[in-house]
C-alpha positions in Angstrom: 208.2 181.2 79.4 204.5 182.1 79.1 204.0 183.8 82.3 207.0 182.4 84.3 209.4 184.2 85.5 213.1 183.7 84.8 215.6 185.3 86.9 218.5 186.9 85.5 222.1 188.2 86.5 224.1 190.1 83.9 227.7 191.6 84.1 228.5 194.2 81.5 231.9 195.3 80.6 233.4 198.0 78.3 235.5 195.9 75.5 237.9 198.5 74.7 237.7 202.5 73.4 235.0 203.9 71.7 234.5 203.5 68.3 234.3 206.3 65.4 230.6 206.4 65.9 231.1 207.1 69.4 229.5 204.0 70.3 231.2 201.7 73.2 231.8 197.7 72.5 230.3 195.8 75.2 230.9 192.2 76.6 227.7 190.6 78.4 227.7 187.5 80.6 224.6 186.2 81.9 223.2 183.8 84.2 219.6 182.3 84.5 217.7 180.6 87.0 213.8 178.9 86.4 214.7 178.4 83.0 213.5 174.8 82.4 210.8 175.3 80.4 212.8 177.5 77.8 215.2 174.0 77.4 217.3 174.9 80.5 219.8 177.3 79.7 221.6 178.7 83.2 224.1 180.5 81.4 225.1 183.2 78.6 227.7 185.1 77.1 227.7 187.6 74.0 228.7 187.5 70.8 229.4 191.4 71.3 227.5 194.5 71.9 227.3 197.8 72.2 226.6 201.0 74.2 225.6 204.8 72.6 224.7 207.0 75.4 222.1 205.5 77.2 221.3 202.7 75.1 223.0 199.5 74.7 221.9 196.0 72.9 223.5 192.6 72.8 223.0 189.2 71.4 223.8 186.4 74.0 224.2 182.5 73.3 222.9 180.6 75.9 224.1 177.2 77.0 221.5 175.4 76.3 218.1 175.5 75.0 218.2 178.7 72.7 220.4 179.5 69.7 220.1 183.5 70.4 218.5 186.0 73.4 218.6 189.2 72.0 218.1 192.4 74.3 218.2 196.0 74.1 217.6 198.7 76.6 218.4 201.9 78.1 219.6 203.6 81.5 216.6 205.2 82.9 218.0 206.7 86.1 220.5 209.4 86.7 222.3 206.8 88.5 222.4 204.7 85.5 221.8 201.4 87.7 218.4 200.9 86.1 217.8 199.7 82.4 214.2 198.9 81.0 214.5 197.2 77.7 213.6 194.1 76.0 214.4 190.4 74.8 213.6 188.1 72.3 214.4 184.4 72.3 215.6 182.6 69.2 215.4 178.7 68.8 214.5 176.2 71.0 210.7 175.7 72.9 210.8 179.7 73.9 211.6 180.6 70.0 210.3 183.7 69.3 208.9 184.5 72.9 209.5 187.9 73.9 209.3 190.7 76.9 210.5 193.7 78.6 213.2 193.3 81.4 214.1 195.5 83.6 217.7 195.4 85.3 218.7 196.8 88.7 222.4 197.1 90.0 222.8 197.4 93.8 
């Protein structure tokens, strides 16, 4: 990582009806490119996640190089196509690396 950009594509899907607290369970899958410095992970699936209002969070398990990647963010536009958030990598060569992320949908 250390200054390199890791390209990421996320797919976020609702996993069921809203829970009693109003949150919505979600499942997130991801693909990555340019992650060689972090152990070369190319994909990740989520252990589970949730969305509440405009906020979402998930813990993903990459296929190589790291144990977990935690992501949390918030929709920041009225079209709900932009999420500003942050991530933390746990395990592998990029253990404890963190940073900001902006995700956009076409």
